[in-house]
KOLKESE-321552 format. One record per residue (C-alpha): x, y, z. Coordinates in steps of 0.2 Angstrom, whole numbers, plus 5000, padded with zeros to 4 digits. Layout:
BEGIN
<rec x="X" y="Y" z="Z"/>
...
This chain:
BEGIN
<rec x="4878" y="5052" z="5116"/>
<rec x="4891" y="5057" z="5103"/>
<rec x="4905" y="5050" z="5114"/>
<rec x="4896" y="5033" z="5115"/>
<rec x="4894" y="5033" z="5096"/>
<rec x="4913" y="5036" z="5094"/>
<rec x="4917" y="5023" z="5107"/>
<rec x="4906" y="5010" z="5098"/>
<rec x="4914" y="5015" z="5081"/>
<rec x="4931" y="5012" z="5087"/>
<rec x="4926" y="4996" z="5095"/>
<rec x="4919" y="4989" z="5079"/>
<rec x="4933" y="4996" z="5068"/>
<rec x="4945" y="4986" z="5078"/>
<rec x="4936" y="4970" z="5074"/>
<rec x="4939" y="4961" z="5057"/>
<rec x="4924" y="4958" z="5046"/>
<rec x="4926" y="4939" z="5049"/>
<rec x="4926" y="4941" z="5068"/>
<rec x="4910" y="4951" z="5068"/>
<rec x="4902" y="4938" z="5057"/>
<rec x="4909" y="4924" z="5067"/>
<rec x="4911" y="4914" z="5051"/>
<rec x="4918" y="4897" z="5051"/>
<rec x="4929" y="4895" z="5036"/>
<rec x="4935" y="4877" z="5040"/>
<rec x="4924" y="4869" z="5027"/>
<rec x="4930" y="4881" z="5013"/>
<rec x="4948" y="4879" z="5019"/>
<rec x="4947" y="4860" z="5018"/>
<rec x="4939" y="4860" z="5001"/>
<rec x="4952" y="4871" z="4992"/>
<rec x="4965" y="4858" z="4997"/>
<rec x="4958" y="4846" z="4983"/>
<rec x="4957" y="4860" z="4969"/>
<rec x="4969" y="4863" z="4956"/>
<rec x="4969" y="4870" z="4938"/>
<rec x="4982" y="4876" z="4925"/>
<rec x="4973" y="4893" z="4920"/>
<rec x="4966" y="4907" z="4931"/>
<rec x="4949" y="4906" z="4923"/>
<rec x="4947" y="4887" z="4926"/>
<rec x="4954" y="4889" z="4944"/>
<rec x="4943" y="4904" z="4949"/>
<rec x="4927" y="4895" z="4943"/>
<rec x="4931" y="4879" z="4952"/>
<rec x="4935" y="4888" z="4968"/>
<rec x="4919" y="4898" z="4969"/>
<rec x="4907" y="4885" z="4961"/>
<rec x="4898" y="4880" z="4977"/>
<rec x="4896" y="4897" z="4985"/>
<rec x="4883" y="4911" z="4984"/>
<rec x="4891" y="4924" z="4995"/>
<rec x="4905" y="4935" z="4990"/>
<rec x="4913" y="4932" z="5007"/>
<rec x="4914" y="4914" z="5004"/>
<rec x="4921" y="4916" z="4987"/>
<rec x="4934" y="4928" z="4993"/>
<rec x="4939" y="4916" z="5007"/>
<rec x="4941" y="4902" z="4994"/>
<rec x="4952" y="4912" z="4983"/>
<rec x="4963" y="4919" z="4997"/>
<rec x="4965" y="4902" z="5005"/>
<rec x="4970" y="4893" z="4989"/>
<rec x="4984" y="4905" z="4985"/>
<rec x="4991" y="4904" z="5003"/>
<rec x="4991" y="4885" z="5001"/>
<rec x="4998" y="4884" z="4984"/>
<rec x="5010" y="4898" z="4980"/>
<rec x="5027" y="4899" z="4988"/>
<rec x="5036" y="4915" z="4991"/>
<rec x="5051" y="4917" z="4979"/>
<rec x="5067" y="4920" z="4988"/>
<rec x="5084" y="4924" z="4979"/>
<rec x="5094" y="4908" z="4982"/>
<rec x="5110" y="4917" z="4980"/>
<rec x="5108" y="4931" z="4992"/>
<rec x="5094" y="4923" z="5003"/>
<rec x="5085" y="4940" z="5003"/>
<rec x="5066" y="4943" z="5005"/>
<rec x="5065" y="4958" z="4994"/>
<rec x="5058" y="4957" z="4976"/>
<rec x="5070" y="4956" z="4962"/>
<rec x="5067" y="4966" z="4946"/>
<rec x="5057" y="4955" z="4933"/>
<rec x="5056" y="4940" z="4944"/>
<rec x="5038" y="4939" z="4941"/>
<rec x="5036" y="4946" z="4923"/>
<rec x="5041" y="4932" z="4912"/>
<rec x="5030" y="4934" z="4896"/>
<rec x="5041" y="4926" z="4883"/>
<rec x="5029" y="4912" z="4880"/>
<rec x="5014" y="4923" z="4878"/>
<rec x="5011" y="4924" z="4860"/>
<rec x="4992" y="4927" z="4860"/>
<rec x="4981" y="4942" z="4861"/>
<rec x="4987" y="4956" z="4873"/>
<rec x="4980" y="4952" z="4891"/>
<rec x="4979" y="4962" z="4906"/>
<rec x="4994" y="4964" z="4917"/>
<rec x="4985" y="4955" z="4931"/>
<rec x="4980" y="4940" z="4920"/>
<rec x="4998" y="4938" z="4912"/>
<rec x="5006" y="4938" z="4930"/>
<rec x="4992" y="4926" z="4936"/>
<rec x="4996" y="4914" z="4922"/>
<rec x="5015" y="4915" z="4926"/>
<rec x="5012" y="4913" z="4944"/>
<rec x="5001" y="4898" z="4942"/>
<rec x="5014" y="4890" z="4930"/>
<rec x="5029" y="4893" z="4942"/>
<rec x="5019" y="4891" z="4959"/>
<rec x="5030" y="4905" z="4966"/>
<rec x="5030" y="4924" z="4967"/>
<rec x="5035" y="4939" z="4977"/>
<rec x="5021" y="4951" z="4984"/>
<rec x="5017" y="4958" z="4967"/>
<rec x="5013" y="4941" z="4960"/>
<rec x="5002" y="4936" z="4975"/>
<rec x="4992" y="4952" z="4975"/>
<rec x="4990" y="4952" z="4956"/>
<rec x="4985" y="4933" z="4956"/>
<rec x="4972" y="4937" z="4969"/>
<rec x="4965" y="4952" z="4959"/>
<rec x="4964" y="4942" z="4943"/>
<rec x="4954" y="4928" z="4951"/>
<rec x="4942" y="4940" z="4959"/>
<rec x="4940" y="4949" z="4942"/>
<rec x="4935" y="4932" z="4934"/>
<rec x="4921" y="4929" z="4946"/>
<rec x="4915" y="4947" z="4946"/>
<rec x="4922" y="4953" z="4963"/>
<rec x="4929" y="4971" z="4964"/>
<rec x="4947" y="4971" z="4971"/>
<rec x="4962" y="4983" z="4971"/>
<rec x="4981" y="4981" z="4972"/>
<rec x="4988" y="4992" z="4985"/>
<rec x="5006" y="4998" z="4985"/>
<rec x="5014" y="5005" z="5000"/>
<rec x="5026" y="5002" z="5015"/>
<rec x="5026" y="4987" z="5026"/>
<rec x="5036" y="4984" z="5041"/>
<rec x="5046" y="4968" z="5040"/>
<rec x="5064" y="4961" z="5038"/>
<rec x="5076" y="4976" z="5037"/>
<rec x="5092" y="4966" z="5034"/>
<rec x="5093" y="4974" z="5017"/>
<rec x="5093" y="4992" z="5023"/>
<rec x="5075" y="4995" z="5018"/>
<rec x="5071" y="5013" z="5020"/>
<rec x="5054" y="5021" z="5023"/>
<rec x="5047" y="5019" z="5006"/>
<rec x="5035" y="5008" z="4996"/>
<rec x="5041" y="4990" z="4997"/>
<rec x="5026" y="4979" z="4997"/>
<rec x="5009" y="4976" z="4989"/>
<rec x="4993" y="4970" z="4996"/>
<rec x="4974" y="4970" z="4992"/>
<rec x="4958" y="4978" z="4996"/>
<rec x="4942" y="4968" z="4991"/>
<rec x="4924" y="4975" z="4990"/>
<rec x="4909" y="4965" z="4995"/>
<rec x="4893" y="4968" z="5006"/>
<rec x="4894" y="4986" z="5002"/>
<rec x="4911" y="4990" z="5009"/>
<rec x="4930" y="4988" z="5006"/>
<rec x="4940" y="4976" z="5016"/>
<rec x="4959" y="4974" z="5018"/>
<rec x="4970" y="4958" z="5016"/>
<rec x="4988" y="4953" z="5013"/>
<rec x="4989" y="4936" z="5005"/>
<rec x="5008" y="4936" z="5005"/>
<rec x="5010" y="4938" z="5023"/>
<rec x="4996" y="4926" z="5027"/>
<rec x="5005" y="4913" z="5017"/>
<rec x="5021" y="4911" z="5027"/>
<rec x="5037" y="4920" z="5032"/>
<rec x="5055" y="4920" z="5029"/>
<rec x="5067" y="4912" z="5042"/>
<rec x="5083" y="4920" z="5048"/>
<rec x="5092" y="4909" z="5036"/>
<rec x="5082" y="4916" z="5021"/>
<rec x="5071" y="4901" z="5018"/>
<rec x="5053" y="4902" z="5015"/>
<rec x="5042" y="4894" z="5028"/>
<rec x="5024" y="4890" z="5024"/>
<rec x="5013" y="4895" z="5038"/>
<rec x="4995" y="4902" z="5037"/>
<rec x="4992" y="4918" z="5047"/>
<rec x="4973" y="4921" z="5049"/>
<rec x="4976" y="4939" z="5055"/>
<rec x="4979" y="4945" z="5038"/>
<rec x="4962" y="4940" z="5031"/>
<rec x="4950" y="4955" z="5031"/>
<rec x="4960" y="4964" z="5045"/>
<rec x="4952" y="4979" z="5053"/>
<rec x="4959" y="4995" z="5046"/>
<rec x="4965" y="5001" z="5064"/>
<rec x="4975" y="4985" z="5065"/>
<rec x="4981" y="4984" z="5047"/>
<rec x="4989" y="5002" z="5048"/>
<rec x="5000" y="4996" z="5062"/>
<rec x="5012" y="4988" z="5049"/>
<rec x="5004" y="4993" z="5032"/>
<rec x="5005" y="5011" z="5026"/>
<rec x="4998" y="5014" z="5008"/>
<rec x="5004" y="5027" z="4995"/>
<rec x="4986" y="5032" z="4993"/>
<rec x="4979" y="5037" z="5010"/>
<rec x="4962" y="5032" z="5006"/>
<rec x="4967" y="5014" z="5006"/>
<rec x="4970" y="5015" z="5025"/>
<rec x="4951" y="5015" z="5026"/>
<rec x="4952" y="5027" z="5040"/>
<rec x="4945" y="5044" z="5042"/>
<rec x="4961" y="5051" z="5049"/>
<rec x="4976" y="5041" z="5044"/>
<rec x="4989" y="5041" z="5058"/>
<rec x="5008" y="5043" z="5056"/>
<rec x="5019" y="5028" z="5059"/>
<rec x="5035" y="5029" z="5070"/>
<rec x="5046" y="5029" z="5054"/>
<rec x="5040" y="5047" z="5051"/>
<rec x="5051" y="5053" z="5065"/>
<rec x="5066" y="5048" z="5055"/>
<rec x="5061" y="5051" z="5037"/>
<rec x="5047" y="5056" z="5026"/>
<rec x="5037" y="5043" z="5017"/>
<rec x="5043" y="5039" z="4999"/>
<rec x="5031" y="5032" z="4987"/>
<rec x="5037" y="5022" z="4972"/>
<rec x="5039" y="5039" z="4962"/>
<rec x="5053" y="5043" z="4973"/>
<rec x="5064" y="5030" z="4964"/>
<rec x="5056" y="5033" z="4947"/>
<rec x="5063" y="5051" z="4947"/>
<rec x="5079" y="5046" z="4955"/>
<rec x="5079" y="5058" z="4970"/>
<rec x="5097" y="5059" z="4976"/>
<rec x="5094" y="5069" z="4992"/>
<rec x="5080" y="5079" z="5001"/>
<rec x="5077" y="5091" z="5015"/>
<rec x="5069" y="5092" z="5028"/>
<rec x="5076" y="5075" z="5034"/>
<rec x="5063" y="5071" z="5047"/>
<rec x="5045" y="5066" z="5041"/>
<rec x="5036" y="5075" z="5055"/>
<rec x="5037" y="5094" z="5054"/>
<rec x="5031" y="5106" z="5068"/>
<rec x="5028" y="5124" z="5063"/>
<rec x="5017" y="5139" z="5067"/>
<rec x="5004" y="5148" z="5057"/>
<rec x="5013" y="5160" z="5045"/>
<rec x="5029" y="5150" z="5046"/>
<rec x="5038" y="5147" z="5030"/>
<rec x="5045" y="5129" z="5027"/>
<rec x="5059" y="5126" z="5014"/>
<rec x="5059" y="5110" z="5005"/>
<rec x="5073" y="5104" z="4993"/>
<rec x="5076" y="5089" z="4982"/>
<rec x="5091" y="5084" z="4972"/>
<rec x="5089" y="5074" z="4956"/>
<rec x="5100" y="5070" z="4940"/>
<rec x="5085" y="5076" z="4929"/>
<rec x="5080" y="5093" z="4936"/>
<rec x="5068" y="5098" z="4922"/>
<rec x="5052" y="5099" z="4931"/>
<rec x="5043" y="5110" z="4944"/>
<rec x="5043" y="5106" z="4962"/>
<rec x="5026" y="5108" z="4971"/>
<rec x="5021" y="5106" z="4989"/>
<rec x="5002" y="5104" z="4993"/>
<rec x="4992" y="5100" z="5008"/>
<rec x="4978" y="5088" z="5010"/>
<rec x="4975" y="5069" z="5008"/>
<rec x="4975" y="5071" z="4989"/>
<rec x="4968" y="5053" z="4986"/>
<rec x="4962" y="5058" z="4968"/>
<rec x="4977" y="5057" z="4956"/>
<rec x="4968" y="5069" z="4944"/>
<rec x="4968" y="5082" z="4958"/>
<rec x="4987" y="5079" z="4961"/>
<rec x="4990" y="5082" z="4942"/>
<rec x="4979" y="5098" z="4942"/>
<rec x="4989" y="5105" z="4957"/>
<rec x="5005" y="5101" z="4948"/>
<rec x="4999" y="5110" z="4932"/>
<rec x="4991" y="5125" z="4939"/>
<rec x="5002" y="5128" z="4955"/>
<rec x="5008" y="5145" z="4959"/>
<rec x="5026" y="5148" z="4953"/>
<rec x="5038" y="5144" z="4967"/>
<rec x="5051" y="5132" z="4961"/>
<rec x="5069" y="5138" z="4962"/>
<rec x="5083" y="5129" z="4953"/>
<rec x="5102" y="5128" z="4959"/>
<rec x="5111" y="5116" z="4949"/>
<rec x="5103" y="5099" z="4951"/>
<rec x="5093" y="5105" z="4966"/>
<rec x="5075" y="5111" z="4966"/>
<rec x="5068" y="5120" z="4981"/>
<rec x="5050" y="5127" z="4986"/>
<rec x="5044" y="5138" z="5000"/>
<rec x="5028" y="5133" z="5008"/>
<rec x="5019" y="5144" z="5020"/>
<rec x="5008" y="5137" z="5034"/>
<rec x="4991" y="5145" z="5032"/>
<rec x="4979" y="5137" z="5045"/>
<rec x="4980" y="5129" z="5062"/>
<rec x="4975" y="5111" z="5056"/>
<rec x="4987" y="5097" z="5056"/>
<rec x="4989" y="5091" z="5038"/>
<rec x="4998" y="5080" z="5026"/>
<rec x="5011" y="5089" z="5015"/>
<rec x="5014" y="5081" z="4998"/>
<rec x="5030" y="5084" z="4988"/>
<rec x="5025" y="5084" z="4970"/>
<rec x="5038" y="5083" z="4956"/>
<rec x="5032" y="5081" z="4938"/>
<rec x="5015" y="5077" z="4943"/>
<rec x="5020" y="5063" z="4955"/>
<rec x="5020" y="5063" z="4974"/>
<rec x="5038" y="5058" z="4978"/>
<rec x="5037" y="5061" z="4997"/>
<rec x="5024" y="5064" z="5011"/>
<rec x="5027" y="5073" z="5027"/>
<rec x="5016" y="5076" z="5042"/>
<rec x="5014" y="5094" z="5047"/>
<rec x="5009" y="5097" z="5065"/>
<rec x="5004" y="5115" z="5068"/>
<rec x="5009" y="5123" z="5084"/>
<rec x="4993" y="5129" z="5094"/>
<rec x="4993" y="5147" z="5099"/>
<rec x="4992" y="5149" z="5118"/>
<rec x="4984" y="5163" z="5128"/>
<rec x="5001" y="5168" z="5134"/>
<rec x="5007" y="5169" z="5116"/>
<rec x="4992" y="5180" z="5111"/>
<rec x="4996" y="5193" z="5125"/>
<rec x="5013" y="5195" z="5118"/>
């Protein structure tokens, strides 16, 4: 019976919410083509006016963005990666201080172009206006690697809450793609609307593991070559690190040596296990962790002892921020080893 339940759970997890509901969105998709507005408030209210269900409202917001916002490429370098401050242009904002999402949303609506951060913040701003919960998710997404992109956070997407559960979507990738020549090609991709978590994790890996929406987040193939580096890795200017591979195999009782090099080695290095989805918990571990940081010039090291036989995530924490994440695979003790 338990096995049957697991099989059914996997089956339904691999179906998107939209597929399970067999919803026909053609009428909503057609209607948004005729809608326009100059402000986020007016736009959001126009988009959701005829609908009573949150699913319909989310679809209208999502589809309008994919039809009306172009991805901003760098005309000089023809690269697909965001350029610093290419979304945040607030020089004309002289009114009362608004939320970051609202300021970005107004800027994107004015320019009708954005990078992934602008797409995701516009989506959240419109959802906020109509009372639908949503989140901006930061993480790694597989894509064009012509710029030497490493295994670190390079993308943003959204999670949206309705019908008593969270759902994943990527309005940037659903809008179109970048050609080999570096030009933006508008092309709607349905697969990134309310994508099942099991499918979404194949090319989207969040900094905060809870946003995989999976009970056991898997490792991506990139872990074989490098640990995952959240945005704090860049924030603290980490120059080098050890170990170099993101997947570590070790036995119970084995001591693992971690090392980072930074041009500002004035904090403590901490290694902690677990999913650690709660930022408050991460901060507590940093503040109350056992002494263990060793400093040699600009290099900091920490010795972590494997204490149990469960595979686990290892979080490298510096100054209260997770700067890297490894996957620890514990070697299982065999009968032959126990005899010895």
